[in-house]
DOKE-297877 format. One record per residue (C-alpha): residue number from 1; residue in one letter; x, y, z. Coordinates in nm, 3 decimals, padded with zeros to 5 digits. Layout:
! residues N
[NUM; "a"; [X; Y; Z]];
...
! end
This chain:
! residues 319
[1; "m"; [14.484; -01.827; 19.393]];
[2; "i"; [14.311; -01.488; 19.378]];
[3; "k"; [14.510; -01.365; 19.678]];
[4; "s"; [14.829; -01.469; 19.504]];
[5; "v"; [14.738; -01.271; 19.192]];
[6; "i"; [14.658; -00.962; 19.399]];
[7; "r"; [14.989; -00.989; 19.583]];
[8; "s"; [15.168; -01.011; 19.248]];
[9; "m"; [14.991; -00.701; 19.112]];
[10; "m"; [15.067; -00.501; 19.427]];
[11; "l"; [15.431; -00.606; 19.404]];
[12; "l"; [15.439; -00.492; 19.042]];
[13; "v"; [15.297; -00.151; 19.137]];
[14; "l"; [15.550; -00.110; 19.416]];
[15; "c"; [15.833; -00.206; 19.186]];
[16; "t"; [15.709; 00.034; 18.921]];
[17; "g"; [15.702; 00.317; 19.174]];
[18; "c"; [16.069; 00.252; 19.248]];
[19; "n"; [16.166; 00.255; 18.880]];
[20; "g"; [16.223; 00.608; 18.746]];
[21; "d"; [16.190; 00.483; 18.389]];
[22; "l"; [15.833; 00.368; 18.445]];
[23; "f"; [15.693; 00.604; 18.705]];
[24; "v"; [15.750; 00.970; 18.611]];
[25; "d"; [15.682; 01.266; 18.841]];
[26; "e"; [15.462; 01.533; 18.689]];
[27; "f"; [15.693; 01.828; 18.639]];
[28; "l"; [15.427; 02.101; 18.598]];
[29; "t"; [15.073; 02.093; 18.725]];
[30; "e"; [14.953; 02.443; 18.626]];
[31; "d"; [14.891; 02.606; 18.289]];
[32; "v"; [15.129; 02.891; 18.207]];
[33; "n"; [15.022; 03.207; 18.024]];
[34; "q"; [15.224; 03.510; 18.133]];
[35; "t"; [15.274; 03.864; 18.005]];
[36; "v"; [15.607; 04.036; 18.061]];
[37; "s"; [15.764; 04.371; 17.968]];
[38; "c"; [16.114; 04.422; 17.835]];
[39; "g"; [16.363; 04.460; 18.117]];
[40; "d"; [16.154; 04.240; 18.348]];
[41; "s"; [16.143; 03.862; 18.382]];
[42; "a"; [15.872; 03.598; 18.381]];
[43; "v"; [15.958; 03.295; 18.597]];
[44; "v"; [15.794; 02.952; 18.582]];
[45; "h"; [15.840; 02.718; 18.878]];
[46; "f"; [15.838; 02.342; 18.815]];
[47; "d"; [15.738; 02.065; 19.054]];
[48; "a"; [16.009; 01.829; 18.931]];
[49; "a"; [16.336; 01.855; 18.739]];
[50; "n"; [16.272; 01.588; 18.479]];
[51; "w"; [16.214; 01.819; 18.181]];
[52; "n"; [16.398; 01.999; 17.901]];
[53; "v"; [16.313; 02.278; 17.662]];
[54; "l"; [16.193; 02.114; 17.342]];
[55; "g"; [16.130; 02.415; 17.121]];
[56; "v"; [16.033; 02.781; 17.086]];
[57; "g"; [15.783; 02.911; 16.832]];
[58; "n"; [15.435; 03.043; 16.763]];
[59; "a"; [15.149; 03.005; 16.517]];
[60; "l"; [15.341; 03.184; 16.239]];
[61; "n"; [15.675; 03.013; 16.294]];
[62; "a"; [15.675; 02.665; 16.446]];
[63; "h"; [16.041; 02.682; 16.548]];
[64; "f"; [16.233; 03.005; 16.602]];
[65; "w"; [16.596; 03.028; 16.503]];
[66; "v"; [16.781; 03.034; 16.835]];
[67; "k"; [17.127; 03.021; 16.986]];
[68; "a"; [17.167; 02.768; 17.267]];
[69; "y"; [17.437; 02.802; 17.536]];
[70; "d"; [17.548; 02.564; 17.809]];
[71; "s"; [17.600; 02.658; 18.176]];
[72; "q"; [17.955; 02.776; 18.099]];
[73; "g"; [17.832; 03.012; 17.828]];
[74; "n"; [17.957; 02.800; 17.539]];
[75; "l"; [17.752; 02.801; 17.219]];
[76; "i"; [17.617; 02.452; 17.162]];
[77; "s"; [17.361; 02.517; 16.888]];
[78; "n"; [17.295; 02.792; 16.638]];
[79; "q"; [16.991; 02.674; 16.449]];
[80; "s"; [16.624; 02.590; 16.467]];
[81; "q"; [16.576; 02.244; 16.611]];
[82; "y"; [16.359; 02.028; 16.832]];
[83; "g"; [16.503; 01.968; 17.178]];
[84; "y"; [16.780; 02.142; 17.375]];
[85; "p"; [16.876; 01.885; 17.641]];
[86; "e"; [17.203; 02.049; 17.751]];
[87; "m"; [17.095; 02.410; 17.732]];
[88; "a"; [17.126; 02.661; 18.013]];
[89; "k"; [17.015; 02.957; 17.804]];
[90; "l"; [16.847; 03.015; 17.468]];
[91; "v"; [16.872; 03.348; 17.285]];
[92; "v"; [16.602; 03.432; 17.031]];
[93; "e"; [16.702; 03.716; 16.801]];
[94; "n"; [16.527; 03.833; 16.484]];
[95; "e"; [16.429; 04.151; 16.305]];
[96; "f"; [16.185; 04.263; 16.575]];
[97; "n"; [16.260; 04.065; 16.891]];
[98; "y"; [16.545; 03.983; 17.124]];
[99; "f"; [16.481; 03.774; 17.434]];
[100; "e"; [16.646; 03.508; 17.650]];
[101; "i"; [16.510; 03.182; 17.790]];
[102; "e"; [16.714; 03.057; 18.082]];
[103; "r"; [16.691; 02.732; 18.276]];
[104; "t"; [16.839; 02.858; 18.601]];
[105; "n"; [16.798; 02.516; 18.767]];
[106; "g"; [16.585; 02.209; 18.724]];
[107; "h"; [16.291; 02.374; 18.894]];
[108; "e"; [16.286; 02.715; 18.726]];
[109; "l"; [16.260; 02.864; 18.377]];
[110; "k"; [16.309; 03.237; 18.327]];
[111; "i"; [16.197; 03.445; 18.025]];
[112; "r"; [16.382; 03.776; 17.993]];
[113; "p"; [16.276; 03.999; 17.699]];
[114; "l"; [16.515; 04.279; 17.604]];
[115; "e"; [16.374; 04.415; 17.276]];
[116; "m"; [16.032; 04.398; 17.112]];
[117; "m"; [16.008; 04.638; 16.820]];
[118; "q"; [15.656; 04.552; 16.701]];
[119; "e"; [15.377; 04.798; 16.771]];
[120; "t"; [15.153; 04.539; 16.940]];
[121; "p"; [15.227; 04.264; 17.196]];
[122; "f"; [15.407; 03.956; 17.066]];
[123; "s"; [15.314; 03.604; 17.181]];
[124; "f"; [15.515; 03.283; 17.158]];
[125; "d"; [15.521; 02.934; 17.308]];
[126; "v"; [15.793; 02.740; 17.483]];
[127; "s"; [15.751; 02.363; 17.461]];
[128; "v"; [15.892; 02.172; 17.762]];
[129; "g"; [15.877; 01.807; 17.853]];
[130; "n"; [16.038; 01.467; 17.849]];
[131; "e"; [15.985; 01.140; 17.661]];
[132; "y"; [15.659; 01.079; 17.844]];
[133; "e"; [15.493; 01.421; 17.866]];
[134; "q"; [15.498; 01.758; 17.692]];
[135; "k"; [15.352; 02.095; 17.795]];
[136; "m"; [15.322; 02.429; 17.619]];
[137; "l"; [15.403; 02.751; 17.805]];
[138; "t"; [15.266; 03.072; 17.652]];
[139; "f"; [15.427; 03.413; 17.697]];
[140; "t"; [15.339; 03.760; 17.567]];
[141; "i"; [15.594; 04.041; 17.542]];
[142; "n"; [15.482; 04.402; 17.552]];
[143; "p"; [15.644; 04.648; 17.306]];
[144; "s"; [15.972; 04.790; 17.429]];
[145; "p"; [16.114; 05.141; 17.399]];
[146; "k"; [16.279; 05.210; 17.066]];
[147; "y"; [16.643; 05.282; 16.994]];
[148; "q"; [16.780; 05.617; 17.104]];
[149; "v"; [17.034; 05.833; 16.924]];
[150; "d"; [17.372; 05.847; 17.096]];
[151; "s"; [17.546; 06.074; 16.846]];
[152; "i"; [17.589; 06.164; 16.481]];
[153; "a"; [17.921; 06.227; 16.310]];
[154; "y"; [17.964; 06.417; 15.984]];
[155; "d"; [18.233; 06.369; 15.723]];
[156; "w"; [18.312; 06.738; 15.669]];
[157; "d"; [18.536; 06.664; 15.371]];
[158; "s"; [18.234; 06.522; 15.183]];
[159; "f"; [18.030; 06.845; 15.215]];
[160; "k"; [17.898; 06.982; 14.885]];
[161; "t"; [17.677; 07.288; 14.845]];
[162; "y"; [17.520; 07.490; 14.563]];
[163; "d"; [17.267; 07.775; 14.566]];
[164; "n"; [17.158; 07.811; 14.204]];
[165; "e"; [16.827; 07.622; 14.225]];
[166; "l"; [16.495; 07.798; 14.165]];
[167; "k"; [16.178; 07.639; 14.299]];
[168; "e"; [15.851; 07.762; 14.153]];
[169; "v"; [15.592; 07.840; 14.421]];
[170; "s"; [15.321; 08.020; 14.220]];
[171; "s"; [15.225; 08.122; 13.868]];
[172; "i"; [14.935; 08.345; 13.760]];
[173; "l"; [14.831; 08.496; 13.425]];
[174; "i"; [14.767; 08.871; 13.444]];
[175; "e"; [14.609; 09.048; 13.144]];
[176; "n"; [14.602; 09.428; 13.128]];
[177; "r"; [14.335; 09.531; 12.878]];
[178; "g"; [14.355; 09.895; 12.975]];
[179; "s"; [14.554; 10.183; 12.832]];
[180; "a"; [14.753; 10.250; 13.149]];
[181; "p"; [15.001; 10.033; 13.341]];
[182; "m"; [14.854; 09.818; 13.616]];
[183; "t"; [15.014; 09.679; 13.928]];
[184; "y"; [14.981; 09.324; 14.056]];
[185; "h"; [15.092; 09.252; 14.412]];
[186; "a"; [15.280; 08.927; 14.463]];
[187; "y"; [15.335; 08.767; 14.805]];
[188; "p"; [15.631; 08.531; 14.771]];
[189; "y"; [15.609; 08.399; 15.129]];
[190; "k"; [15.233; 08.401; 15.182]];
[191; "k"; [15.206; 08.021; 15.192]];
[192; "g"; [15.495; 07.989; 15.436]];
[193; "v"; [15.850; 07.874; 15.385]];
[194; "k"; [15.991; 07.533; 15.471]];
[195; "r"; [16.337; 07.391; 15.472]];
[196; "t"; [16.342; 07.027; 15.366]];
[197; "f"; [16.574; 06.741; 15.457]];
[198; "g"; [16.618; 06.387; 15.337]];
[199; "f"; [16.838; 06.088; 15.412]];
[200; "n"; [16.981; 05.819; 15.191]];
[201; "w"; [17.094; 05.539; 15.425]];
[202; "n"; [17.308; 05.247; 15.317]];
[203; "f"; [17.098; 04.945; 15.229]];
[204; "n"; [17.233; 04.709; 15.498]];
[205; "h"; [17.053; 04.888; 15.783]];
[206; "a"; [16.779; 05.082; 15.603]];
[207; "d"; [16.511; 04.841; 15.728]];
[208; "d"; [16.614; 04.904; 16.089]];
[209; "l"; [16.526; 05.274; 16.082]];
[210; "p"; [16.171; 05.227; 16.220]];
[211; "k"; [16.342; 05.101; 16.537]];
[212; "i"; [16.454; 05.457; 16.615]];
[213; "s"; [16.217; 05.663; 16.829]];
[214; "q"; [16.060; 05.955; 16.644]];
[215; "d"; [16.109; 06.159; 16.961]];
[216; "e"; [16.483; 06.152; 16.896]];
[217; "r"; [16.642; 06.460; 16.735]];
[218; "i"; [16.976; 06.513; 16.568]];
[219; "t"; [17.163; 06.839; 16.509]];
[220; "v"; [17.216; 06.912; 16.139]];
[221; "p"; [17.456; 07.160; 15.976]];
[222; "d"; [17.367; 07.506; 15.855]];
[223; "v"; [17.568; 07.689; 15.590]];
[224; "e"; [17.767; 08.004; 15.655]];
[225; "n"; [17.983; 08.160; 15.382]];
[226; "g"; [17.964; 07.834; 15.190]];
[227; "k"; [18.089; 07.628; 15.485]];
[228; "p"; [17.898; 07.388; 15.715]];
[229; "v"; [17.849; 07.500; 16.075]];
[230; "l"; [17.667; 07.334; 16.364]];
[231; "r"; [17.422; 07.559; 16.545]];
[232; "n"; [17.098; 07.438; 16.698]];
[233; "t"; [16.899; 07.318; 16.397]];
[234; "q"; [16.747; 06.982; 16.490]];
[235; "i"; [16.531; 06.733; 16.303]];
[236; "p"; [16.405; 06.375; 16.356]];
[237; "v"; [16.581; 06.086; 16.187]];
[238; "g"; [16.415; 06.012; 15.854]];
[239; "e"; [16.379; 05.694; 15.654]];
[240; "n"; [16.495; 05.659; 15.294]];
[241; "g"; [16.275; 05.857; 15.057]];
[242; "k"; [16.097; 06.045; 15.337]];
[243; "t"; [16.102; 06.427; 15.328]];
[244; "i"; [16.137; 06.608; 15.658]];
[245; "e"; [16.003; 06.964; 15.665]];
[246; "l"; [16.119; 07.237; 15.900]];
[247; "p"; [15.911; 07.559; 15.892]];
[248; "l"; [16.113; 07.879; 15.873]];
[249; "d"; [15.970; 08.184; 16.053]];
[250; "s"; [16.233; 08.434; 15.934]];
[251; "f"; [16.032; 08.518; 15.621]];
[252; "d"; [15.749; 08.774; 15.639]];
[253; "p"; [15.430; 08.623; 15.492]];
[254; "n"; [15.297; 08.978; 15.443]];
[255; "l"; [15.587; 09.085; 15.224]];
[256; "c"; [15.436; 09.244; 14.912]];
[257; "v"; [15.621; 09.281; 14.582]];
[258; "p"; [15.457; 09.511; 14.322]];
[259; "v"; [15.471; 09.385; 13.964]];
[260; "v"; [15.386; 09.628; 13.683]];
[261; "i"; [15.204; 09.502; 13.372]];
[262; "d"; [15.218; 09.730; 13.066]];
[263; "p"; [14.901; 09.842; 12.885]];
[264; "h"; [14.749; 09.587; 12.648]];
[265; "d"; [14.992; 09.323; 12.770]];
[266; "k"; [14.942; 08.976; 12.906]];
[267; "r"; [15.204; 08.820; 13.134]];
[268; "y"; [15.254; 08.522; 13.358]];
[269; "v"; [15.380; 08.635; 13.698]];
[270; "v"; [15.592; 08.347; 13.824]];
[271; "t"; [15.731; 08.344; 14.178]];
[272; "y"; [16.033; 08.134; 14.269]];
[273; "h"; [16.217; 08.062; 14.589]];
[274; "q"; [16.594; 08.063; 14.566]];
[275; "i"; [16.727; 07.742; 14.721]];
[276; "e"; [17.053; 07.664; 14.896]];
[277; "n"; [17.126; 07.289; 14.876]];
[278; "y"; [17.386; 07.070; 15.038]];
[279; "d"; [17.465; 06.706; 15.097]];
[280; "i"; [17.706; 06.550; 15.345]];
[281; "s"; [17.796; 06.196; 15.448]];
[282; "c"; [17.712; 06.102; 15.807]];
[283; "t"; [17.729; 05.818; 16.058]];
[284; "l"; [17.449; 05.774; 16.312]];
[285; "y"; [17.516; 05.585; 16.637]];
[286; "t"; [17.216; 05.439; 16.823]];
[287; "s"; [17.160; 05.204; 17.117]];
[288; "h"; [16.871; 05.034; 17.291]];
[289; "p"; [16.800; 05.155; 17.647]];
[290; "i"; [16.730; 04.802; 17.779]];
[291; "s"; [16.932; 04.554; 17.574]];
[292; "h"; [17.218; 04.806; 17.520]];
[293; "r"; [17.266; 04.665; 17.172]];
[294; "k"; [17.393; 04.914; 16.916]];
[295; "i"; [17.311; 04.986; 16.551]];
[296; "v"; [17.533; 05.211; 16.340]];
[297; "y"; [17.386; 05.370; 16.027]];
[298; "k"; [17.586; 05.524; 15.743]];
[299; "g"; [17.433; 05.746; 15.479]];
[300; "v"; [17.398; 06.092; 15.326]];
[301; "l"; [17.202; 06.390; 15.457]];
[302; "y"; [17.041; 06.631; 15.209]];
[303; "s"; [16.921; 06.984; 15.284]];
[304; "a"; [16.727; 07.237; 15.077]];
[305; "r"; [16.683; 07.582; 15.236]];
[306; "p"; [16.503; 07.878; 15.075]];
[307; "y"; [16.704; 08.198; 15.122]];
[308; "g"; [16.531; 08.447; 14.890]];
[309; "h"; [16.286; 08.494; 14.607]];
[310; "l"; [16.276; 08.583; 14.240]];
[311; "i"; [15.970; 08.709; 14.050]];
[312; "l"; [15.961; 08.701; 13.670]];
[313; "t"; [15.703; 08.830; 13.424]];
[314; "l"; [15.698; 08.593; 13.128]];
[315; "k"; [15.520; 08.567; 12.800]];
[316; "e"; [15.347; 08.244; 12.721]];
[317; "n"; [15.623; 08.135; 12.484]];
[318; "q"; [15.880; 08.189; 12.761]];
[319; "l"; [15.730; 07.937; 13.002]];
! end
């Protein structure tokens, strides 16, 4: 009787081993925690092909919004979901990241990051498994290079300029209590002279500006006889509301202007810089060196350039 029971149990085990629905090969025997840089690939090798990608996410976002494609490149899903049984490739794309997850065959999963715009490494998990078992694969992407400037185009017909602005740079009260004229020496350029620039980018891409490398430079117009000309004046790309300063070395900081104050008089000596302003519409073309994706920015460039000085002696009621 006992031998008969044992034979029955052994037969059941053998039958179970032949039934794929009851006996499941372990598809991955090692833990996965890999770090990869943009432009490179991280590859995970599986022991069996009985698995699918179940989800992509991390501690902050349980399921990323992804695009899923089949082996022919057809889009089969464009949403966050649990389980991608027919997928050949997933594309994860958000404000800071762009990477691909590809099931090249049943025994291999490839992670290919193309953009990572955060300043510190970014980690996420890929859940894989079947109806019997689930495993979590962890990957970390190092920051990628930022976008580079390909070109900038100006709308010359939109150019507007005016040079009637006065910018106060100093003011001092001088009182001559004597009976003879006295001379005060003003130095209009003693503190240095700076040309300032600013951008006003259209709202739709304003948040993308930090993606541009601050090492990038663009050529900006100068003004000659009231007309814009391109020489070799270059500045970095600025964000909305950020002032960019360009020191000008053509002004002598030792230039001294004598100002005479009459006897028994009290005057404010006010020094101004005369400013040439312009604004012009522009289009900035950028691309990423690894993903080759492009971002086009449209906006307005502003310039304020000192070109001279004016010194006034004013009474208190003239201020």
